[in-house]
N, C-alpha and C positions, 0 to 999 in steps of 0.2 A: 504494500500500500504506500503510495507516494505521500510524504509528509506535507501537511498543509502549511503554506507560507503565512507568516505573520506580517502585520502592517502597523502603521503609526498608532491607531487607536488601541491596539493590544499592547504596544510599548508604553503608551500613556497609562494604561491600567496597571501594568507591571511597576511603573515608577510610583504611582500613587500608593500601591500596596507596600512597597519597600522603602518609601521615603523615611529618613531618620526621624524617630519620634521626638528627639530632643530639639529639633528645629522644624516646626510645622511648615508644610507646603502652602505658601501663601497664594499661589496662582490657582485660579479656579480650574477644575478639571476640563471643562469645555475649552478653555483657552489653551491648556496644555495640549489637548488633542489637536487643536487648530495649529499651534506652533509646530508640532512634530509633523503634521501633514504637509504644511507649507515647506518645512525644511527638507522633508523627504523628496518632494517634487523638485525643489531647487538642487538637490544632490544629483539629479538625473540630467542637469544642464551642463553646458560647457562654456568656458570663456576663452575664445581664441584657441580652441582644441584642447585646453586644459580643463580637467574636471573641476567643478565648483567646490571649494573648500572654505569653511568659515566656522566661527564660533558665534552662537546666538545667545546673548545674555538676556534672560527674562526677569528683569527687575526694573522698577521705576527709576528714572534718572535722579529724582530727589533723594533716593536712598544711597547714592554714591557720594563720597565726600567731594565738595566743590574744589578743595585744595589738594586733592589726591595727586600722587605722582606715580609713574610707572615703576614696577618691581617692588613697590611697597603697598600700593593700592591700585588705582587706575586714574588716568587722565580722562575726565568726562568731557566729551565733545558733543553737545546737544545741538540739533538742527533748530533753526528758527521756526520751522513748521514740521510736524510729524508726517510720516509717509505710510501708506498702506503696507501691511506685511504680506507680500506676495513672493512667489518663487522668482519671478522676473526681477523684482527689486533686490532680492538677496543676491541673485546672479550678478547684477550690475555693481552692487556694493562690495562684493567679496574681494576684488583686487585691491580696494582701498583699505581693507581690514585684513591684513595677512594673518592667517591662522595662528602663527606662532606668537604674534605680538599684540593683536587687537581683537575686539569683539564688536558685533553689531548689536545694538541695544534695542529691545522692544518691550512693551508693557501695555496693559489695557488702558485705553484713553476713551472716555465716554462709552465704555462697555465694549470697545472693539480693540483687538491687538493692532498696535501701530509701531512703526520703527521711529524711535525718538532721536537716534544719533549713533555715535561710535564711542567706544571706550578703549583707550590704549593701555594695556596691562603690562607691556614689556614681556620678555621671555622667561622671567624667573619661575613662572608656574611650570615650566618644562623641566625643572631641576631633577625630578626622579628619573626621567628618561635621558636628559642631557648629560648628567654626570656632574660631580663636584660636591662641595660641602655646603652650598648656600641653602638658607632656610626658605621654604616655600611660603609665600605670603597667602593668608586667607582673608579675603576682604568681603566676601558675600557667601551666604548659604543658599541663595536662590538658584533655580535651575540654570545650567549652562548647557546648551545643546551643541555637540560637536558633530560637524558634517565633514567626513574625511574622504568620501568617494561615493560613487553611484550606489544608492541604497544603504550606505553605511552611516548610521546615526547613533550617537551615544548621548546619554543624559548624565551629568555629574552635579554633585553638590559638594562644595568646599574641597574639591579635588578628588572626591570619592566617586567611583563609578556606581550609578544606581541601576542602570539598565542600558542595553544597546540592541539595535536591530542589525543583524549581520547574516547575509545569505538567506534572508527570509525567516530567520529564527530570532527570538528574543533571548538574550544572554545577559548575565549579570556578573560574570567572572572575567578575570584577566589572566593571561599567561605571560609570566616573566621568567624566561629561561635563565636569566642571571641569578635567580634565587634558587635554582634547582641543585639538588645534591649531585646529580650525575655530572654536571658541568664542572663543579669543584673537583670531583674525583678525576676527571679527564686531565686536569692541569695539576694534579697533586704532586707529581714528581718534580715539576718545574718550580713549584712553590717551595718545596723542600730544598732545592738547589739554591734558591735565593736566600733562604734562612741560613744555609751553611756559608755562603759567600759573605753575608752580613756578619755572621759570627766571627769569621776570619778577620774582618775589618775591625771588629770590637775586641779582638784578642788582647790588645795592649791597653785597653781602658781599665781604669781603677775598679769600676763596677759595670761590667758588660751588661748591655740591655738587649734582650732578644726581641724579635718582631713576630707577631702572630701571622699565621697563614691567611686568616680572614682579611687582615689589612692588605697583604700583598695581592690577594685576589680581588678585593673591592677596588683598589686603585686601577688594576687592569680592566676591570669591568666598566668603570666610569670612563676610562679612555676609549673603550670600544663603543660605549653608548654614544659618546660624542661623534665618533666616526660614523655611526649609523645616521645620526641626525644630519651630519654634513652631507652625506651621500643622498639622503632624502631631500635635502634642500636643493641639491643640484638638479633634481627632476630627471636625472639620467639613469639612475639605478647603478648597480654594481654587484660584483661577486668577490667575496673574500674566501680563500681557502687556507686553512691552518693545518700544517703538517708537523710531524715530530721533528725535533732539531736534527740538523745534519751532524753526523758523527764521522770525522775523518773524511775519507774520500768516498764513503758509501753513498750511492745514488738513490737508495730505496725511497727516501721521503718524497722524491720528486718523480717517482715512477708513474708513467702514464700522463705526465704533464709536459706540454710543449711551451716552455717559458720564453717568450720573445725577448724580453728585456730582463736580464739577470744581473744582480748586483754582486760585487766582490764581497769577500768575507772580512773586510776591514771593520773598524769600530763604528763608523757613522751609520751603516744600516742596522747596527745593533744598539743604537743610541738609547732606545727605551730602557734597556737593562741598566745602562750606565747611569741614567737619570734616576731610575728607581732606587738604586743602591745609594746614590747621593742623598736622596730624600729620606730614606730610612736611617742613614747615618746621622743626618741633621736632626731628625726627630728623636733618635736615641740620645743624642748629646744634650737635649733640652729637658731630660727627665731623670729622676733617680729611681724610677720603677724598674723592676726586673724584666718586664715585657711591655711593649707598646702595641696598641691595636687601633681600630678605627676611631674610637671615642677620643683618644689622645690626639690623633691626627685632626679630627674635626674641631677640637678646642684650640689648637695651635694657630694663632693669627699672626705669627711673625712674618715680616716681609720676605725673609730668606726662604721660608717654606712655601709661601705663596708663589714666589718666583719659580721654584722647582716644580710645584704642582702645575703651573701654567705651561712650563716647558714640556712636561710629560703629556699634558692634554693637547699641546700643539702637534704632537705626533699624530693625533687623530686627523689633523688637516693633511698631513703627509699621506696617510693611508687613503683618505677620501679622494685626494687629488689623483692618486695613481689609479683609482677605480673609475675615473672619468673617461677612460678610453676602453675600447672593446677588449674583452678578455678579463681574466681574473687577477687579483692581487694575491700573491703567495707569501704567507707569513709562517713563521714557525711558532711553537708554543712558548718561546721566550720573547715573542713579539719582535723578532728580527725580520727585516724585509728581505726576502729572498729574490723577488722579482715581480713583474707585472706584465700585463698583456698575454697572460697564459691561457692556453686552450687545454681542456681535458680531452685526451685522445678518444676519438670515436671507436678505437679498437677495444676500449674497455667496455665490456658488456653491461647493459643496464641491469639493475636488480630485478628479480622476478616479480617483486611487489614492493610497494612503499606504503608505510603507515603514516597517518596524520595523528599526532598526539593531541588529545583533548584536554590535557592538564599538564602541569609543569613536569611531573615525573613520568608521564606517559603510562599512568596506571590504567587510563581508559584511552582507547585508540580506535580509529576506523581506517579501513583500507582505502587508499587513494590511487586512482588510475594514473599510471605514469604519463599517458598520452595527453592528459588534460592540462598540463602545465607547459610553460615556455622553455626556451632554450637554456636560460641560466639555471632553472630548476633541474632540468634533465642532466645538465653537466654536473650539478651538485650531487645528484643521486649517484651518478657513475663514479664520481670522485670518492664519496663515502663508501660505496660498495668496494672500491679498490683499496681504500685507506680506512679501515675500520676504527683506527685510533685518531683519525683526523676529524675535522669539523668544517662545514661549509656554511657561509652566511650569505643569503641572497637578499638584496635590497632592490625591490622592483620600482620602476618609474612611477607606478600608480600609488606608491606609498606603503605597500605591503613589505613586511620583513619576515624572513623565514630562516630558521636554523635547521640544519640537516646534520644528523649524527647517527652512529650505529648504536643501537640499544638491543641487547640480547640477541645479537646476530642478525638483526633486521634494520633496514634503512628506515629511519624515522624522521619526520619533519614536525617542527613546531612553528606556529604562526605567532610571532612575538607581538605583544600588545605595545604599541607606540603611540602615545598621546591620543588614545581613542576617546 
């Protein structure tokens, strides 16, 4: 039996039932239904061949601070006259309100939903997916509707996902691969190597300070989150392939890869590791604790540490720029850059089947036909089939982000939630 597709009124009911009790939903249900319906139809439109993307803020302009500033609250920009809330009006306004930094404001006026203006929030709300230590500002609990692609609508309150419409289904969960246990395990050996190298640097200290694997892992994760956001911002898409580190002259990590532009094995392509060790050494020098972790890192506001953090995150821009041409960027698990413009050989047979994980640890999954995806995804499947200890990251031009890895001998894909 074919599953029944869900539509905006059902998403509205889902949101009403799951709205947080501690902050009542002030918008009338019929207005919520109308806003979601209009947003849905706007999501099916295009602006100069680009899908319409926007955030719709459903709160009265008077509830926003007149002296608000971006990244702490919002800069409220009210029109002298309100405009009708229609799909065409949202399509026309979307380019003036970039999804990452601005919102289109609407609220009931004389009993009808109307667009009252724009609100510039700045990009700080993206911190959970962008990476870094900044605090995410919370300046309203009213509904914010995210439209990220055709038929893709989500409703959030104070940063929390309440419900979303995706592939004709209503969902209320997110998949964040970075929080998975399997991903941490995949990089476990490399984290232990960093710990040993850091310990060697601390050998002469009066009171050596160790670093936690969690800190090492989270710094790398935030660097990769920024890479994803930069590739998404390019609207070009990209493919990142992560292999085991090269050992001596052994060619196995690059088996089946035709790398057009390969880098030498000098220090600059391995700069991430150098910067990370400098950061950990600086962090250890500022404490008397026996071990430092993410909390110590987050609290340290010294200019020296900030400079090192920004240098590490700038590596994200290097990775993203290399992904802007056809072919894959090839990295190893130490985040060294091996090359770019790589092709996964067509001689590698595709897996017999591919599974789509429905949760972070792939406890629930569904089979996914290999033929229904594009070239980048098929290349990622073949790569992981050939390199079961590797990982592929596909960033599509339409804004989708997919991790591909081997789990339990099967090729598995996860659709990473990014600013939904």
